[in-house]
C-alpha positions in Angstrom: -12.7 -20.8 42.7 -9.9 -18.5 43.4 -9.4 -16.3 40.2 -6.6 -13.7 39.0 -7.4 -11.3 36.2 -3.8 -10.1 34.9 -2.7 -7.1 33.2 -5.9 -5.2 33.4 -3.9 -1.9 33.0 -6.9 0.4 32.7 -8.7 -1.3 35.6 -11.8 -1.9 33.5 -12.3 -5.7 33.6 -15.0 -5.4 36.3 -17.2 -3.2 33.8 -17.2 -5.6 31.0 -18.5 -8.9 32.7 -20.8 -10.0 35.3 -18.3 -11.1 38.0 -20.5 -10.7 41.0 -22.6 -13.8 40.0 -19.6 -16.0 39.0 -19.2 -17.6 42.5 -15.5 -16.8 42.3 -13.2 -15.0 44.4 -11.5 -12.5 42.2 -8.3 -10.5 42.4 -7.3 -8.0 39.7 -3.8 -7.2 38.9 -3.5 -3.7 37.3 0.4 -3.6 37.0 2.7 -5.8 34.9 5.1 -8.1 36.8 8.7 -7.2 36.9 10.0 -10.8 36.3 8.9 -14.5 36.4 9.8 -14.9 40.1 7.2 -12.1 40.8 4.7 -13.9 38.6 5.1 -17.1 40.5 4.9 -15.5 43.9 1.7 -13.7 43.2 -0.1 -16.2 41.3 0.9 -19.6 42.9 -2.3 -19.8 45.0 -4.9 -19.2 42.2 -6.9 -21.9 40.3 -7.8 -19.8 37.3 -5.8 -17.2 35.5 -7.5 -14.7 33.1 -5.0 -13.1 30.7 -5.0 -10.4 28.3 -3.3 -11.9 25.2 0.5 -11.9 25.2 1.1 -9.7 28.2 2.3 -11.8 31.1 3.9 -15.0 29.8 2.6 -18.3 31.1 6.0 -20.2 30.9 6.7 -23.8 31.9 8.2 -22.5 35.1 5.1 -20.4 36.0 2.7 -23.3 35.1 4.7 -25.8 37.1 5.0 -23.4 40.0 1.2 -23.1 40.4 -0.1 -26.2 42.0 -3.6 -25.2 42.2 -4.0 -23.9 38.7 -6.8 -25.8 36.7 -7.7 -23.3 34.0 -6.1 -20.4 31.9 -8.4 -18.1 29.8 -6.8 -15.8 27.3 -8.2 -13.0 25.1 -8.4 -14.4 21.6 -7.9 -17.9 20.4 -4.1 -17.7 20.1 -1.7 -16.7 22.7 2.1 -17.3 22.0 3.0 -16.6 25.5 1.4 -19.7 27.0 3.4 -22.8 27.1 0.5 -25.2 25.9 2.5 -28.4 26.3 3.3 -27.5 29.9 -0.3 -26.8 30.5 -1.4 -30.1 29.1 1.1 -32.0 31.1 -0.5 -30.6 34.3 -3.9 -31.2 32.9 -4.6 -27.5 32.9 -7.3 -26.4 30.5 -6.6 -23.4 28.2 -9.4 -21.4 26.7 -9.9 -18.6 24.5 -12.4 -15.9 23.4 -13.5 -14.4 20.1 -11.9 -11.0 19.1 -12.9 -8.5 16.4 -10.2 -8.2 14.0 -11.4 -4.9 12.4 -10.1 -2.8 15.4 -6.5 -3.3 14.6 -7.0 -2.5 10.9 -8.8 0.7 11.9 -5.9 1.7 14.2 -3.5 1.0 11.4 -5.1 3.8 9.4 -5.1 6.2 12.4 -1.3 5.8 12.3 -1.0 6.1 8.6 -3.2 9.2 8.5 -1.4 10.5 11.7 2.0 10.3 9.8 1.0 11.5 6.4 -0.8 14.6 7.6 1.8 15.3 10.7 -0.8 15.0 13.3 1.4 14.7 16.0 3.5 17.8 15.4 0.4 19.9 14.4 -1.7 19.0 17.5 1.3 19.9 19.7 1.9 23.1 18.0 -1.8 24.0 18.2 -1.5 23.9 22.0 1.6 26.1 21.8 -0.2 28.8 19.8 1.3 27.9 16.3 -0.5 27.6 13.1 0.1 25.5 9.9 3.6 24.4 10.5 3.9 21.4 8.3 2.8 20.2 4.8 1.0 16.9 4.6 1.1 14.1 2.0 -1.9 12.8 0.0 -2.7 9.1 -0.2 -4.3 8.8 -3.7 -2.1 7.4 -6.1 0.6 6.2 -3.7 1.6 2.7 -3.2 0.4 0.7 -0.2 2.5 -2.3 0.6 1.4 -5.0 2.9 3.5 -7.6 4.6 0.9 -10.1 5.1 -2.6 -10.4 3.5 -4.8 -12.3 6.0 -7.8 -11.0 7.7 -6.4 -7.6 8.9 -4.2 -7.1 5.9 -7.1 -7.5 3.5 -9.1 -5.0 5.7 -6.3 -2.5 5.4 -5.9 -3.3 1.7 -9.8 -2.6 1.0 -9.5 0.8 2.9 -6.4 1.7 0.8 -8.1 1.1 -2.4 -11.0 3.3 -1.1 -8.5 6.0 -0.9 -7.2 5.5 -4.4 -4.0 3.9 -3.5 -2.3 1.0 -5.5 -2.0 -2.0 -3.2 0.8 -4.5 -3.4 1.7 -7.5 -0.9 4.0 -9.9 0.1 4.4 -12.8 2.4 6.3 -16.1 2.1 3.1 -18.0 1.6 1.0 -15.5 -0.6 -0.2 -16.9 -3.7 -0.7 -14.8 -6.8 -4.3 -16.0 -7.4 -5.2 -15.2 -3.8 -3.8 -11.6 -3.9 -5.5 -11.1 -7.3 -8.8 -12.2 -6.1 -8.6 -9.3 -3.4 -7.5 -6.7 -6.0 -4.0 -6.7 -4.8 -0.7 -7.4 -6.6 1.6 -10.0 -5.3 5.3 -8.9 -5.3 8.6 -10.0 -3.9 9.9 -8.8 -0.6 12.4 -6.7 -2.3 9.7 -4.9 -4.6 7.6 -4.6 -1.6 10.4 -2.6 0.2 11.5 -0.6 -2.9 7.9 0.3 -4.1 6.0 1.0 -1.0 5.2 4.6 0.0 3.4 3.1 3.2 4.6 -0.3 4.3 2.3 -1.9 6.9 3.0 -5.2 8.8 0.3 -7.8 9.3 2.2 -11.1 10.0 1.9 -13.6 12.9 5.0 -13.6 14.9 6.9 -16.9 14.7 10.5 -18.0 14.5 10.4 -17.4 10.7 9.0 -13.8 11.1 11.1 -12.6 14.1 13.6 -9.9 12.8 12.2 -10.4 9.3 12.8 -6.6 8.7 16.4 -5.6 9.5 18.6 -2.6 8.7 19.5 -3.9 5.2 15.8 -4.5 4.5 14.7 -1.0 5.8 17.5 0.6 3.9 15.9 -0.3 0.6 12.6 1.8 1.2 12.3 5.3 -0.3 13.5 8.3 1.9 9.7 9.5 1.7 8.1 6.4 2.7 6.6 5.3 6.2 6.6 2.0 7.9 3.6 0.8 10.2 3.6 -2.0 12.8 0.4 -3.0 14.4 1.3 -6.6 14.5 4.1 -7.7 16.7 7.3 -5.6 17.8 9.8 -8.3 17.0 8.9 -8.7 13.3 11.1 -5.5 12.9 14.3 -5.3 14.5 13.8 -2.5 17.0 17.4 -1.4 17.1 17.7 -1.3 13.4 14.6 0.6 13.1 15.7 3.2 15.6 18.9 3.5 13.5 16.9 4.1 10.2 14.9 6.7 11.9 18.0 8.4 13.3 19.6 8.5 9.8 16.1 9.7 8.3 16.4 6.9 5.8 12.7 6.8 5.9 10.3 9.6 6.6 8.7 8.1 9.6 7.3 5.0 11.6 3.9 4.5 13.1 4.3 1.8 15.9 1.8 0.3 18.2 3.8 -2.9 19.2 7.2 -3.3 20.9 9.8 -5.8 22.0 9.2 -5.0 25.6 5.6 -3.9 26.8 4.9 -1.6 28.4 7.6 0.3 26.7 10.2 1.5 29.1 9.9 5.2 30.0 13.5 5.9 28.9 13.3 4.1 25.6 14.9 5.5 22.5 11.8 5.4 20.6 10.0 7.7 22.7 12.3 10.6 21.9 12.2 10.3 18.1 10.5 13.1 16.3 9.7 11.0 13.2 8.0 8.2 15.2 4.3 8.1 16.0 3.8 5.8 18.9 0.8 4.3 20.5 0.7 1.9 23.7 -0.7 -1.2 21.8 -4.1 -0.2 21.3 -4.9 -2.3 18.2 -7.4 -4.5 20.2 -8.3 -2.1 22.9 -11.8 -1.2 22.2 -15.1 -1.3 24.2 -16.4 -3.8 21.8 -13.5 -6.1 22.1 -13.2 -5.9 25.9 -16.9 -6.8 26.3 -16.4 -9.7 24.1 -13.2 -11.0 25.9 -14.2 -10.4 29.4 -17.8 -11.7 29.1 -16.6 -14.8 27.2 -13.8 -15.4 29.8 -16.5 -15.2 32.6 -18.7 -17.7 30.5 -15.6 -19.9 30.0 -15.3 -20.0 33.8 -19.0 -20.6 34.6 -19.0 -23.7 32.1 -15.7 -25.0 33.5 -17.1 -25.1 37.1 -20.0 -26.9 35.7 -17.9 -29.6 34.1 -17.8 -28.3 30.6 -15.1 -26.6 28.4 -15.7 -23.7 26.1 -13.5 -22.5 23.3 -10.6 -24.9 24.3 -7.1 -24.0 22.7 -5.3 -27.2 21.7 
């Protein structure tokens, strides 16, 4: 079977699974494709595509332009960038893998601590020979606001409580009893924005959550507050976030996800002093890569034996 591993930016897929015994002809793509036509030109001869979640979109046009394609494997059990209906119509199996959810929650706290203790500035200044140039902010007694209280939001909440923070949460479907059972106060969206010292986003991207936080929303936050996004870039309107940061209406933003990934070299966010940026590292850990790539290899092996593992419907 001819297999393509896509978007292996760090060129590490070969180290996290036993591909040599897979009986497959494997080609690894380390760079993102520039456009849909380039995707089709490079992938039209492959029978299997192994995707890192939500990097290269598997649109209807791509799927219909790959006549040999039999199976798509993605990291995780959810990938909004795959047209599942188009795959079903072409009788292409779509399979996923398990993923650790704790990795993103942990990174969320790296961003929170990085912002509140000015680690970006102080690290840069240490290399320039300076000493103690900023004054940090303590977390104890502050309000941690969570947009979304699912698996990741709950982990972030638990760590916040360990720091001695008051934790509040909002989402359109959040029930008061569910929040209370986790030691979290359910509030309105307006209260979330107005009260949070740290506002962290933990929602699934959908039509309902796209551009959920716009300029008029972010303007309600305290001038001393921070916003964190390790979920999906489009949940916060990126242009509005840039404007809020330029006007210094909030103290800063910690961002791991963007509208366009990889983030263009000349993107305005890259030049903002009050933004702490990471290159979508939430799920990028040795543990997660081992799970994802080894289970992709397992999915392929089972498929070639006539079975389907971890199918996504």
